[in-house]
C-alpha positions in Angstrom: 118.0 149.8 -52.9 115.9 150.2 -56.0 114.9 147.1 -58.0 115.4 147.3 -61.7 113.1 145.7 -64.4 115.8 143.1 -65.3 113.8 140.3 -63.7 111.4 139.3 -61.0 112.3 140.4 -57.5 112.7 136.8 -56.2 115.2 135.6 -58.8 117.0 136.0 -62.1 115.2 136.3 -65.4 113.6 132.9 -66.4 113.2 133.5 -70.1 110.2 133.9 -72.3 109.6 130.2 -72.9 109.5 129.5 -69.2 107.2 132.4 -68.6 104.8 131.1 -71.2 104.9 127.6 -69.7 104.0 129.1 -66.3 101.3 131.3 -67.7 99.6 128.7 -70.0 99.6 125.2 -68.7 99.3 122.2 -70.9 95.8 121.6 -69.6 94.8 125.2 -70.4 96.3 124.9 -73.9 94.3 121.7 -74.5 91.1 123.4 -73.3 91.8 126.3 -75.7 92.2 123.9 -78.6 88.9 122.3 -77.5 87.2 125.7 -77.6 88.6 126.3 -81.1 87.2 122.9 -82.3 83.9 123.8 -80.7 83.9 127.2 -82.5 84.6 125.6 -85.9 82.0 123.0 -85.3 79.5 125.8 -84.5 80.3 127.6 -87.8 80.2 124.4 -89.8 76.9 123.2 -88.3 74.9 126.4 -88.7 76.2 127.2 -92.1 75.8 123.6 -93.2 72.2 123.5 -92.1 71.1 126.8 -93.4 73.2 127.8 -96.4 71.0 126.0 -99.0 67.5 125.1 -97.7 65.8 122.8 -100.2 62.3 121.2 -99.8 62.4 117.4 -99.6 59.2 115.2 -99.4 57.0 117.7 -97.6 53.9 115.7 -96.6 51.0 117.0 -98.7 47.4 115.7 -98.8 45.6 115.8 -102.1 41.8 116.0 -102.5 39.7 115.8 -105.7 36.0 114.9 -106.3 36.9 111.8 -108.3 39.4 109.0 -107.4 41.0 108.8 -110.8 41.6 112.5 -110.9 43.1 112.3 -107.4 45.5 109.6 -108.5 46.6 111.6 -111.5 47.2 114.7 -109.2 49.2 112.6 -106.8 51.4 111.1 -109.5 52.0 114.5 -111.1 53.2 116.0 -107.8 55.2 112.9 -106.9 57.1 113.2 -110.2 58.4 116.7 -109.6 62.2 116.9 -109.8 64.0 116.5 -106.5 60.9 115.0 -104.7 60.0 118.4 -103.0 56.6 117.0 -101.8 55.3 113.6 -100.6 51.7 113.7 -101.8 49.1 111.3 -100.5 45.4 111.0 -101.5 42.7 111.7 -98.8 39.0 111.3 -99.0 37.8 114.9 -98.6 38.7 118.4 -97.4 37.6 117.7 -93.8 40.0 114.8 -93.6 42.8 116.9 -95.0 42.2 119.7 -92.5 42.2 117.1 -89.7 45.5 115.6 -90.8 47.0 119.1 -90.9 45.9 119.8 -87.4 47.0 116.4 -86.2 50.5 117.2 -87.8 50.3 114.2 -90.1 50.8 116.5 -93.2 52.1 120.0 -93.6 49.5 121.1 -96.2 46.7 120.0 -98.6 45.9 120.7 -102.2 42.1 120.9 -102.9 41.7 120.4 -106.6 38.6 121.9 -108.4 38.2 120.1 -111.8 35.3 122.4 -112.7 37.6 125.5 -112.7 41.1 126.7 -113.0 41.6 127.8 -109.3 42.5 125.2 -106.7 43.1 125.8 -103.0 46.3 125.1 -101.0 45.8 124.7 -97.3 48.9 125.5 -95.1 49.7 125.9 -91.4 52.1 128.8 -90.8 51.8 128.1 -87.0 54.1 125.2 -87.7 56.7 127.5 -89.2 56.3 129.7 -92.2 59.4 128.3 -93.9 57.5 125.1 -94.8 54.3 126.9 -95.7 56.3 129.2 -98.0 58.1 126.3 -99.6 54.7 124.6 -100.3 53.4 127.7 -101.9 56.5 127.9 -104.1 56.5 124.2 -105.1 52.7 123.8 -105.6 52.5 127.2 -107.4 55.1 126.2 -109.9 53.3 122.8 -110.5 50.0 124.6 -110.9 51.3 127.1 -113.4 52.7 124.2 -115.5 49.1 123.0 -115.8 47.7 126.6 -116.5 46.2 126.6 -113.1 46.5 128.7 -109.9 46.3 127.9 -106.2 44.6 130.1 -103.6 46.4 129.8 -100.3 44.3 129.3 -97.1 46.0 129.2 -93.7 44.2 126.8 -91.4 46.5 127.2 -88.5 48.0 130.7 -88.8 50.8 132.0 -86.6 49.7 134.5 -83.9 50.2 138.2 -84.7 53.0 138.4 -82.1 54.7 135.3 -83.4 56.9 136.5 -86.3 57.3 133.8 -88.9 56.3 131.2 -86.3 59.7 131.3 -84.6 58.6 132.1 -81.0 58.3 128.4 -80.1 61.9 127.9 -81.3 63.3 130.8 -79.4 61.4 129.8 -76.3 62.8 126.2 -76.5 66.3 127.6 -77.1 66.0 129.9 -74.1 64.9 127.0 -71.9 67.9 124.9 -73.1 70.3 127.7 -72.4 69.0 128.0 -68.9 69.3 124.3 -68.3 73.0 123.9 -69.3 74.0 127.2 -67.6 72.4 126.2 -64.4 74.2 122.9 -64.4 77.5 124.6 -65.3 77.1 127.1 -62.4 76.6 124.2 -60.0 79.8 122.7 -61.3 81.8 125.9 -61.1 80.6 126.6 -57.5 81.2 123.1 -56.1 83.2 121.1 -58.5 82.3 119.4 -61.8 81.9 116.0 -60.2 79.7 115.6 -57.0 81.6 114.2 -54.1 79.0 111.6 -53.3 75.5 110.5 -54.2 73.8 112.7 -51.6 75.4 115.8 -53.2 74.5 114.6 -56.7 70.9 114.2 -55.5 71.0 117.8 -54.1 72.2 119.1 -57.4 69.4 117.4 -59.3 66.9 118.7 -56.8 68.2 122.2 -57.2 68.1 121.8 -60.9 64.5 120.6 -60.8 63.5 123.6 -58.6 65.2 125.9 -61.1 63.4 124.2 -64.0 60.0 124.7 -62.5 60.6 128.4 -62.1 62.3 128.8 -65.5 59.5 126.9 -67.3 56.8 129.0 -65.7 58.5 132.4 -66.4 59.3 131.4 -70.0 55.7 130.4 -70.6 54.4 133.6 -69.0 56.7 135.8 -71.1 55.9 134.1 -74.4 52.2 133.9 -73.6 50.4 136.6 -71.5 53.3 139.1 -71.4 54.3 139.3 -75.1 51.3 137.6 -76.6 53.6 135.6 -78.9 52.2 132.1 -78.3 48.6 131.0 -77.8 47.7 127.7 -76.3 47.7 126.3 -72.8 49.9 128.1 -70.3 49.9 125.0 -68.2 51.1 122.9 -71.1 53.9 125.3 -71.9 54.9 125.4 -68.3 55.1 121.7 -68.0 57.1 121.5 -71.3 59.5 124.2 -70.1 60.1 122.4 -66.9 60.9 119.2 -68.7 63.2 120.9 -71.3 65.2 122.8 -68.7 65.6 119.7 -66.5 66.5 117.4 -69.4 69.2 119.7 -70.7 70.5 120.4 -67.2 70.6 116.7 -66.2 72.4 116.0 -69.5 75.0 118.6 -68.6 75.4 117.3 -65.1 75.9 113.8 -66.5 78.5 114.9 -69.0 80.3 116.8 -66.2 80.3 113.7 -64.1 81.8 111.7 -66.9 84.3 114.3 -68.3 84.7 117.0 -65.6 84.7 120.6 -66.8 85.0 119.3 -70.4 81.5 118.0 -70.0 80.2 121.6 -70.3 81.7 121.8 -73.8 80.2 118.5 -74.7 76.8 119.7 -73.6 77.2 122.8 -75.7 78.2 120.6 -78.7 75.0 118.5 -78.4 72.5 121.2 -77.5 73.8 124.3 -79.2 76.1 123.2 -82.0 74.0 120.3 -83.2 70.7 120.8 -81.6 69.8 124.4 -82.5 70.3 124.3 -86.3 68.5 121.0 -86.5 65.5 122.0 -84.3 63.2 122.9 -87.2 63.0 126.5 -86.1 64.4 128.8 -88.8 63.8 126.1 -91.4 61.4 123.2 -90.9 62.7 119.6 -91.1 61.7 119.1 -94.7 64.0 121.9 -95.7 67.1 120.8 -93.8 69.9 118.6 -95.2 69.7 114.9 -94.4 72.1 114.9 -91.4 70.4 117.7 -89.5 66.9 116.5 -90.5 67.8 113.1 -89.1 69.1 114.2 -85.7 66.8 117.1 -85.0 63.8 115.3 -83.5 66.0 113.4 -81.1 67.8 116.4 -79.5 66.2 118.6 -76.8 65.9 121.8 -78.9 64.0 120.0 -81.7 61.8 118.0 -79.4 61.0 121.2 -77.4 60.3 123.3 -80.5 58.0 120.7 -82.0 56.0 120.3 -78.8 55.7 124.0 -78.2 54.3 124.5 -81.6 51.9 121.6 -81.1 50.6 123.1 -77.8 50.3 126.6 -79.3 48.7 125.9 -82.7 47.7 122.2 -83.0 45.7 121.5 -79.8 48.6 119.5 -78.4 48.5 116.9 -81.1 51.4 114.6 -82.0 53.6 115.4 -79.0 54.0 111.9 -77.6 57.3 111.1 -79.4 58.9 114.5 -78.5 57.9 114.2 -74.9 59.4 110.7 -74.8 62.6 112.1 -76.2 62.8 114.8 -73.6 61.9 112.4 -70.8 64.6 110.0 -72.0 67.3 112.7 -71.8 66.1 113.7 -68.3 66.0 110.1 -66.9 69.3 109.2 -68.6 71.0 112.4 -67.4 69.8 112.0 -63.8 70.8 108.3 -63.8 74.3 108.9 -65.1 74.8 111.8 -62.7 73.9 109.6 -59.7 76.0 106.7 -61.0 79.1 108.9 -61.5 78.7 110.1 -57.9 78.0 106.7 -56.4 80.9 105.0 -58.1 83.4 107.8 -57.8 86.6 106.6 -56.1 87.3 108.2 -52.7 89.8 111.0 -52.7 93.2 109.4 -51.8 95.0 110.6 -48.7 98.8 111.3 -48.7 101.0 108.4 -49.4 102.4 106.4 -46.5 105.8 107.7 -45.5 105.4 111.0 -47.3 105.6 113.0 -44.2 102.3 114.8 -45.0 99.6 114.9 -42.4 96.3 113.1 -43.0 93.4 115.3 -43.8 91.8 116.7 -40.7 88.3 115.6 -40.0 85.5 118.1 -40.1 85.4 120.0 -36.8 82.8 118.9 -34.4 79.8 121.3 -33.9 80.1 123.5 -30.8 78.5 122.3 -27.7 75.2 124.0 -26.8 
């Protein structure tokens, strides 16, 4: 007998609505809606952060031979519409250069009252977007005074570091590795560890992965591609911390929310963290929301520290390292707590007629 296409072989036609219900469960539909929300958040966050970069209170040192002239220059720059720079007087050029290399300011204006040409010190290694913005703002202010400014780069980006973005891309790559490693651990063995021992094993596996990923990322960015100068050991340590911090955060969110935790990690690290990291546009060019959250998320902390290691002799990294360490410790602690306080898997109800779970088989006798 030949079966027709009127319906499935094991029964009559069930109707399109019933087939849809079987094909797409309520849980799957909710997850799809969550993905849609994540996608829209991604578009909103990136376009919101980058669509209209505008300089806001860029730290700028001002140096002149005479204190009254310095005060006049500071007041003139502070009165520019929109507060594009945050000028502050310093004693001399050496102090200004030191503050740039210590990442206290992003540039310095050295005024020469005897002539018409001043000098603007910038640091493109910290990101060319801020250096370019300083040139535009100060150049406009100088032209209003019938003066010009010669640009001097005291911490230039390496030849292989296009627009000073390699630190940002390296930090983003480490972040991607961290949450993907944690996600794979969840896919392979369940989002929530069965017990504290298994949670500890996952964290140990993540740490081993972080050590390898941190080293390989540093080697590729440094010796292989010659994109970032600075200490290879420093970048390796930073990479290990970034990967582990993001991975531990992802494991913690999975422990709290199951597979939805992967989406929450992407929301924090990718949707909010990447555009606010100060990579494509430095912090003074971002809107207030992204400028405010960037330093406290792993991509921003990683980008800042990588640039400091590469171009600023490792200066001003304490705050960023504390941020990354806090994410790592908090993520690991929450992961362990979720496993330790996870309720045991219930057996079949009494009187249900279902057998109790069989114990693990004993090992074979030698």
